[in-house]
Each structure stands twice: as C-alpha cells, then as structure tokens.
GUZAKOL-772697 format. One record per atom (N, C-alpha, C, O): residue in one letter; atom name; x, z, y. Coordinates in pm, 1 decimal. Layout:
BEGIN
('A' 'CA' (X Z Y)) ...
//
This chain:
BEGIN
('M' 'N' (-8759.9 -9160.6 -3430.3)) ('M' 'CA' (-8872.2 -9257.4 -3427.6)) ('M' 'C' (-8828.4 -9390.2 -3494.0)) ('M' 'O' (-8718.0 -9440.4 -3473.0)) ('K' 'N' (-8914.8 -9439.6 -3569.1)) ('K' 'CA' (-8891.2 -9562.8 -3642.4)) ('K' 'C' (-8941.8 -9680.4 -3552.5)) ('K' 'O' (-9061.5 -9704.2 -3536.4)) ('W' 'N' (-8842.4 -9750.4 -3496.5)) ('W' 'CA' (-8882.9 -9850.4 -3387.4)) ('W' 'C' (-8934.5 -9981.4 -3458.8)) ('W' 'O' (-9015.4 -10050.3 -3396.6)) ('L' 'N' (-8896.5 -10018.7 -3576.7)) ('L' 'CA' (-8950.6 -10126.2 -3637.1)) ('L' 'C' (-9093.5 -10111.2 -3671.6)) ('L' 'O' (-9171.1 -10205.6 -3656.7)) ('E' 'N' (-9133.5 -9990.5 -3719.3)) ('E' 'CA' (-9269.5 -9970.6 -3752.7)) ('E' 'C' (-9356.5 -9976.2 -3620.4)) ('E' 'O' (-9464.6 -10034.7 -3615.5)) ('L' 'N' (-9301.6 -9912.9 -3519.0)) ('L' 'CA' (-9376.1 -9923.7 -3387.5)) ('L' 'C' (-9403.5 -10067.1 -3338.7)) ('L' 'O' (-9511.1 -10100.4 -3288.9)) ('L' 'N' (-9299.1 -10149.4 -3356.3)) ('L' 'CA' (-9312.1 -10294.5 -3317.5)) ('L' 'C' (-9414.1 -10362.1 -3414.5)) ('L' 'O' (-9496.6 -10442.3 -3370.8)) ('T' 'N' (-9408.0 -10331.2 -3537.9)) ('T' 'CA' (-9502.2 -10388.6 -3630.4)) ('T' 'C' (-9648.4 -10356.6 -3594.7)) ('T' 'O' (-9734.3 -10444.8 -3592.5)) ('V' 'N' (-9675.1 -10220.9 -3565.5)) ('V' 'CA' (-9816.1 -10186.2 -3523.1)) ('V' 'C' (-9847.5 -10258.3 -3394.8)) ('V' 'O' (-9954.1 -10318.5 -3382.5)) ('G' 'N' (-9758.1 -10253.8 -3299.4)) ('G' 'CA' (-9791.0 -10324.5 -3167.5)) ('G' 'C' (-9812.2 -10466.2 -3182.4)) ('G' 'O' (-9898.4 -10523.9 -3116.2)) ('G' 'N' (-9735.4 -10528.0 -3269.1)) ('G' 'CA' (-9763.4 -10678.0 -3295.0)) ('G' 'C' (-9896.4 -10700.5 -3371.2)) ('G' 'O' (-9969.3 -10793.4 -3336.8)) ('A' 'N' (-9928.7 -10622.5 -3468.6)) ('A' 'CA' (-10057.5 -10639.6 -3541.6)) ('A' 'C' (-10171.2 -10606.4 -3438.6)) ('A' 'O' (-10274.0 -10673.3 -3448.3)) ('T' 'N' (-10164.4 -10519.3 -3350.4)) ('T' 'CA' (-10262.4 -10491.5 -3257.5)) ('T' 'C' (-10279.5 -10599.1 -3153.4)) ('T' 'O' (-10392.1 -10628.2 -3112.9)) ('L' 'N' (-10167.8 -10660.7 -3107.7)) ('L' 'CA' (-10173.5 -10771.9 -3019.0)) ('L' 'C' (-10250.8 -10897.1 -3089.7)) ('L' 'O' (-10341.0 -10959.9 -3034.3)) ('V' 'N' (-10204.0 -10922.1 -3214.0)) ('V' 'CA' (-10262.2 -11034.6 -3280.5)) ('V' 'C' (-10407.3 -11014.0 -3312.6)) ('V' 'O' (-10485.5 -11108.3 -3300.8)) ('A' 'N' (-10447.9 -10894.5 -3352.9)) ('A' 'CA' (-10587.2 -10876.2 -3373.5)) ('A' 'C' (-10671.3 -10873.1 -3251.2)) ('A' 'O' (-10786.2 -10917.0 -3255.1)) ('A' 'N' (-10619.6 -10823.0 -3141.6)) ('A' 'CA' (-10701.9 -10830.0 -3008.8)) ('A' 'C' (-10711.1 -10973.8 -2967.4)) ('A' 'O' (-10818.3 -11018.6 -2926.5)) ('V' 'N' (-10606.6 -11046.0 -2976.0)) ('V' 'CA' (-10614.6 -11190.3 -2919.3)) ('V' 'C' (-10710.0 -11266.4 -3017.3)) ('V' 'O' (-10784.4 -11350.6 -2967.0)) ('T' 'N' (-10715.0 -11245.5 -3149.9)) ('T' 'CA' (-10800.9 -11311.3 -3249.1)) ('T' 'C' (-10950.8 -11280.8 -3212.6)) ('T' 'O' (-11032.5 -11372.8 -3211.3)) ('V' 'N' (-10987.2 -11149.9 -3182.4)) ('V' 'CA' (-11116.6 -11120.3 -3151.5)) ('V' 'C' (-11163.3 -11177.8 -3019.4)) ('V' 'O' (-11277.0 -11223.1 -3005.4)) ('V' 'N' (-11073.1 -11175.0 -2923.2)) ('V' 'CA' (-11104.0 -11231.7 -2793.0)) ('V' 'C' (-11125.1 -11391.1 -2806.5)) ('V' 'O' (-11221.2 -11444.9 -2751.5)) ('V' 'N' (-11045.1 -11453.3 -2870.8)) ('V' 'CA' (-11059.3 -11595.2 -2899.1)) ('V' 'C' (-11190.4 -11628.9 -2973.0)) ('V' 'O' (-11263.4 -11719.0 -2931.7)) ('L' 'N' (-11217.6 -11562.0 -3073.9)) ('L' 'CA' (-11347.6 -11579.8 -3152.2)) ('L' 'C' (-11460.1 -11570.4 -3062.1)) ('L' 'O' (-11545.0 -11659.3 -3055.8)) ('Y' 'N' (-11463.9 -11455.4 -2985.4)) ('Y' 'CA' (-11581.1 -11428.5 -2906.0)) ('Y' 'C' (-11592.3 -11539.9 -2791.3)) ('Y' 'O' (-11702.7 -11587.1 -2764.2)) ('S' 'N' (-11484.1 -11578.5 -2728.5)) ('S' 'CA' (-11488.8 -11687.4 -2625.8)) ('S' 'C' (-11534.2 -11817.0 -2685.7)) ('S' 'O' (-11611.9 -11892.6 -2627.5)) ('L' 'N' (-11481.2 -11840.9 -2808.3)) ('L' 'CA' (-11522.4 -11972.2 -2868.1)) ('L' 'C' (-11677.3 -11966.9 -2896.9)) ('L' 'O' (-11748.2 -12065.9 -2878.8)) ('G' 'N' (-11728.1 -11842.4 -2944.2)) ('G' 'CA' (-11873.4 -11839.1 -2973.9)) ('G' 'C' (-11960.8 -11860.3 -2845.3)) ('G' 'O' (-12066.3 -11923.8 -2843.8)) ('V' 'N' (-11900.1 -11795.7 -2732.9)) ('V' 'CA' (-11977.4 -11810.0 -2611.1)) ('V' 'C' (-11984.0 -11963.2 -2562.4)) ('V' 'O' (-12085.7 -12015.0 -2516.3)) ('R' 'N' (-11866.3 -12024.7 -2578.8)) ('R' 'CA' (-11849.3 -12162.9 -2535.9)) ('R' 'C' (-11940.5 -12257.2 -2627.2)) ('R' 'O' (-12000.9 -12353.5 -2580.0)) ('L' 'N' (-11945.0 -12223.4 -2753.5)) ('L' 'CA' (-12028.3 -12311.5 -2843.7)) ('L' 'C' (-12172.7 -12286.8 -2808.9)) ('L' 'O' (-12251.7 -12381.3 -2807.5)) ('T' 'N' (-12213.0 -12156.1 -2778.9)) ('T' 'CA' (-12350.9 -12137.0 -2745.0)) ('T' 'C' (-12389.7 -12215.9 -2622.6)) ('T' 'O' (-12496.4 -12277.1 -2618.9)) ('A' 'N' (-12304.7 -12215.2 -2523.1)) ('A' 'CA' (-12323.1 -12289.5 -2395.2)) ('A' 'C' (-12339.0 -12439.3 -2419.5)) ('A' 'O' (-12425.5 -12504.8 -2361.3)) ('I' 'N' (-12246.6 -12495.8 -2513.7)) ('I' 'CA' (-12254.4 -12629.4 -2536.2)) ('I' 'C' (-12381.7 -12670.6 -2616.0)) ('I' 'O' (-12434.5 -12779.8 -2595.5)) ('A' 'N' (-12431.5 -12580.2 -2709.4)) ('A' 'CA' (-12550.7 -12607.8 -2782.3)) ('A' 'C' (-12675.4 -12606.7 -2698.6)) ('A' 'O' (-12776.8 -12666.6 -2734.6)) ('G' 'N' (-12667.1 -12536.4 -2583.6)) ('G' 'CA' (-12775.8 -12532.0 -2496.4)) ('G' 'C' (-12795.0 -12653.1 -2403.8)) ('G' 'O' (-12892.6 -12668.6 -2330.4)) ('D' 'N' (-12685.6 -12741.5 -2415.9)) ('D' 'CA' (-12700.7 -12863.3 -2331.7)) ('D' 'C' (-12794.0 -12960.2 -2408.3)) ('D' 'O' (-12785.1 -12972.0 -2530.5)) ('A' 'N' (-12879.6 -13026.1 -2337.4)) ('A' 'CA' (-12984.4 -13109.8 -2383.7)) ('A' 'C' (-12921.8 -13240.5 -2429.2)) ('A' 'O' (-12987.9 -13306.8 -2509.2)) ('Q' 'N' (-12807.6 -13285.6 -2391.1)) ('Q' 'CA' (-12747.6 -13412.3 -2417.0)) ('Q' 'C' (-12666.9 -13417.9 -2551.3)) ('Q' 'O' (-12616.6 -13522.0 -2593.8)) ('Q' 'N' (-12659.0 -13295.2 -2615.0)) ('Q' 'CA' (-12562.1 -13286.4 -2732.8)) ('Q' 'C' (-12631.4 -13348.4 -2858.4)) ('Q' 'O' (-12753.4 -13341.6 -2872.9)) ('A' 'N' (-12553.2 -13406.0 -2943.7)) ('A' 'CA' (-12597.6 -13482.7 -3053.0)) ('A' 'C' (-12646.0 -13376.3 -3165.1)) ('A' 'O' (-12749.9 -13400.9 -3226.3)) ('S' 'N' (-12576.7 -13265.2 -3191.7)) ('S' 'CA' (-12606.9 -13170.5 -3299.4)) ('S' 'C' (-12589.1 -13028.3 -3244.3)) ('S' 'O' (-12486.6 -12963.4 -3265.0)) ('P' 'N' (-12697.4 -12981.1 -3170.5)) ('P' 'CA' (-12685.0 -12848.6 -3117.0)) ('P' 'C' (-12693.1 -12744.4 -3226.1)) ('P' 'O' (-12634.9 -12636.4 -3215.4)) ('R' 'N' (-12767.5 -12778.5 -3333.7)) ('R' 'CA' (-12785.6 -12676.1 -3438.6)) ('R' 'C' (-12653.1 -12644.0 -3508.1)) ('R' 'O' (-12632.6 -12526.7 -3539.4)) ('A' 'N' (-12564.8 -12733.9 -3534.1)) ('A' 'CA' (-12435.9 -12717.8 -3583.2)) ('A' 'C' (-12349.5 -12628.1 -3498.5)) ('A' 'O' (-12284.2 -12534.4 -3544.4)) ('K' 'N' (-12353.6 -12663.7 -3370.0)) ('K' 'CA' (-12271.9 -12590.1 -3278.5)) ('K' 'C' (-12321.5 -12439.8 -3264.1)) ('K' 'O' (-12241.6 -12346.6 -3255.1)) ('R' 'N' (-12456.5 -12423.5 -3262.6)) ('R' 'CA' (-12505.3 -12285.2 -3259.5)) ('R' 'C' (-12473.1 -12214.5 -3381.0)) ('R' 'O' (-12445.3 -12094.7 -3375.2)) ('S' 'N' (-12474.2 -12278.7 -3493.2)) ('S' 'CA' (-12432.7 -12206.8 -3623.6)) ('S' 'C' (-12298.3 -12169.1 -3619.5)) ('S' 'O' (-12267.5 -12057.5 -3661.1)) ('L' 'N' (-12205.3 -12252.9 -3571.4)) ('L' 'CA' (-12067.8 -12211.7 -3557.0)) ('L' 'C' (-12044.3 -12099.1 -3457.3)) ('L' 'O' (-11954.9 -12016.6 -3476.1)) ('A' 'N' (-12123.8 -12095.8 -3351.9)) ('A' 'CA' (-12119.1 -11988.0 -3263.2)) ('A' 'C' (-12157.6 -11856.7 -3328.5)) ('A' 'O' (-12094.8 -11753.2 -3306.2)) ('Y' 'N' (-12259.9 -11863.2 -3407.8)) ('Y' 'CA' (-12300.8 -11741.4 -3475.8)) ('Y' 'C' (-12204.0 -11695.3 -3580.8)) ('Y' 'O' (-12192.8 -11576.0 -3609.0)) ('I' 'N' (-12134.8 -11789.1 -3638.1)) ('I' 'CA' (-12023.2 -11749.9 -3736.5)) ('I' 'C' (-11907.7 -11693.2 -3660.7)) ('I' 'O' (-11842.5 -11602.8 -3712.7)) ('C' 'N' (-11876.1 -11739.5 -3539.6)) ('C' 'CA' (-11768.3 -11673.6 -3457.2)) ('C' 'C' (-11807.6 -11533.0 -3427.9)) ('C' 'O' (-11726.0 -11443.0 -3447.6)) ('F' 'N' (-11928.6 -11507.3 -3381.4)) ('F' 'CA' (-11979.6 -11380.9 -3343.2)) ('F' 'C' (-11978.2 -11281.7 -3464.7)) ('F' 'O' (-11938.7 -11165.6 -3453.4)) ('G' 'N' (-12021.4 -11332.8 -3574.9)) ('G' 'CA' (-12018.3 -11263.4 -3696.8)) ('G' 'C' (-11873.9 -11220.8 -3742.5)) ('G' 'O' (-11854.0 -11108.3 -3788.3)) ('L' 'N' (-11775.8 -11312.2 -3728.9)) ('L' 'CA' (-11642.6 -11274.8 -3751.4)) ('L' 'C' (-11590.7 -11167.4 -3663.2)) ('L' 'O' (-11518.8 -11078.8 -3709.3)) ('C' 'N' (-11625.1 -11172.0 -3534.8)) ('C' 'CA' (-11592.4 -11069.9 -3442.6)) ('C' 'C' (-11650.4 -10928.5 -3480.6)) ('C' 'O' (-11588.3 -10823.1 -3466.8)) ('G' 'N' (-11771.0 -10940.1 -3527.7)) ('G' 'CA' (-11829.8 -10807.4 -3573.3)) ('G' 'C' (-11757.2 -10755.8 -3697.7)) ('G' 'O' (-11732.8 -10635.6 -3707.5)) ('V' 'N' (-11723.3 -10839.1 -3789.3)) ('V' 'CA' (-11653.0 -10797.1 -3906.4)) ('V' 'C' (-11515.0 -10734.7 -3870.7)) ('V' 'O' (-11473.3 -10630.3 -3920.8)) ('A' 'N' (-11448.0 -10810.2 -3778.1)) ('A' 'CA' (-11311.4 -10757.8 -3730.6)) ('A' 'C' (-11330.0 -10618.0 -3665.8)) ('A' 'O' (-11245.1 -10530.5 -3682.9)) ('V' 'N' (-11427.6 -10600.1 -3600.5)) ('V' 'CA' (-11457.7 -10471.7 -3521.4)) ('V' 'C' (-11480.0 -10373.7 -3624.1)) ('V' 'O' (-11407.8 -10274.0 -3624.4)) ('L' 'N' (-11573.5 -10388.0 -3715.2)) ('L' 'CA' (-11600.7 -10296.6 -3825.9)) ('L' 'C' (-11486.4 -10265.3 -3914.4)) ('L' 'O' (-11472.3 -10150.7 -3957.1)) ('F' 'N' (-11402.8 -10361.8 -3945.0)) ('F' 'CA' (-11273.4 -10337.1 -4017.4)) ('F' 'C' (-11186.0 -10249.8 -3933.2)) ('F' 'O' (-11132.4 -10153.0 -3987.2)) ('G' 'N' (-11166.5 -10274.1 -3807.6)) ('G' 'CA' (-11094.0 -10174.6 -3728.1)) ('G' 'C' (-11145.4 -10037.1 -3731.5)) ('G' 'O' (-11069.0 -9941.5 -3744.8)) ('L' 'N' (-11278.5 -10023.6 -3719.2)) ('L' 'CA' (-11329.0 -9881.5 -3727.5)) ('L' 'C' (-11304.0 -9824.2 -3865.3)) ('L' 'O' (-11274.8 -9705.4 -3879.2)) ('Y' 'N' (-11315.0 -9905.7 -3964.6)) ('Y' 'CA' (-11283.1 -9857.3 -4098.5)) ('Y' 'C' (-11134.9 -9807.0 -4110.7)) ('Y' 'O' (-11106.0 -9710.7 -4181.7)) ('L' 'N' (-11051.7 -9870.7 -4044.6)) ('L' 'CA' (-10909.4 -9825.0 -4046.0)) ('L' 'C' (-10879.5 -9703.3 -3966.1)) ('L' 'O' (-10787.8 -9626.9 -3996.2)) ('I' 'N' (-10965.2 -9684.6 -3854.4)) ('I' 'CA' (-10937.4 -9580.7 -3760.9)) ('I' 'C' (-10995.4 -9450.8 -3813.8)) ('I' 'O' (-10924.5 -9350.3 -3819.2)) ('I' 'N' (-11131.8 -9449.5 -3856.1)) ('I' 'CA' (-11199.7 -9334.8 -3896.7)) ('I' 'C' (-11157.0 -9282.3 -4029.1)) ('I' 'O' (-11170.9 -9347.5 -4132.6)) ('P' 'N' (-11103.5 -9160.6 -4023.8)) ('P' 'CA' (-11046.6 -9107.2 -4151.9)) ('P' 'C' (-11147.8 -9082.6 -4258.4)) ('P' 'O' (-11109.1 -9080.1 -4375.3)) ('Y' 'N' (-11276.3 -9063.7 -4229.4)) ('Y' 'CA' (-11379.1 -9029.8 -4327.8)) ('Y' 'C' (-11392.7 -9142.0 -4433.1)) ('Y' 'O' (-11425.3 -9118.6 -4549.5)) ('F' 'N' (-11365.8 -9265.5 -4385.1)) ('F' 'CA' (-11389.7 -9389.0 -4469.9)) ('F' 'C' (-11274.8 -9412.2 -4562.9)) ('F' 'O' (-11294.4 -9474.9 -4667.0)) ('S' 'N' (-11153.3 -9364.9 -4531.8)) ('S' 'CA' (-11031.5 -9380.5 -4618.2)) ('S' 'C' (-11006.2 -9276.6 -4716.9)) ('S' 'O' (-10896.3 -9267.7 -4771.7)) ('K' 'N' (-11108.3 -9193.0 -4743.9)) ('K' 'CA' (-11084.7 -9081.3 -4850.2)) ('K' 'C' (-11104.8 -9137.1 -4992.7)) ('K' 'O' (-11090.4 -9063.6 -5090.4)) 
//
C-alpha cells in the first residue's frame, strides 16, 4: 500500500469537509445577522450568505463529479 497517497487523500478529504462546513456555517450566520432589524446593510450580508451557500453547492457538485464514474469518461 502506498501510505503517502493514502495520507494525501485523507488530507484533501479533511480540508474539503472543513471548507464546506465553514462556508455553510458562515452562510447561516450571515443569514441570521441579515434578519436583525438593527443592521445597517442587511442586503449585503444576505448576498454574502447566498454566495456562501452557492459555493457549498458547487463544492458538493464537484465532489459528485469526482466520485461518479459516468462523468469522468
């Protein structure tokens, strides 16, 4: 078994999972902040939240693209 390749895949998986979780959490937090009536610019925060959710979706779709063999033909 090639241990360096296994560690590379494990590290890439860990980084990707942490990135998706952080983006989703940031999106939820920005949505909650934008819902507060005392905020100066709720539109900008809501737009950033939607961008975070969109990046999460792109990351998930890219992961599916890498996993499903039909797409890599």
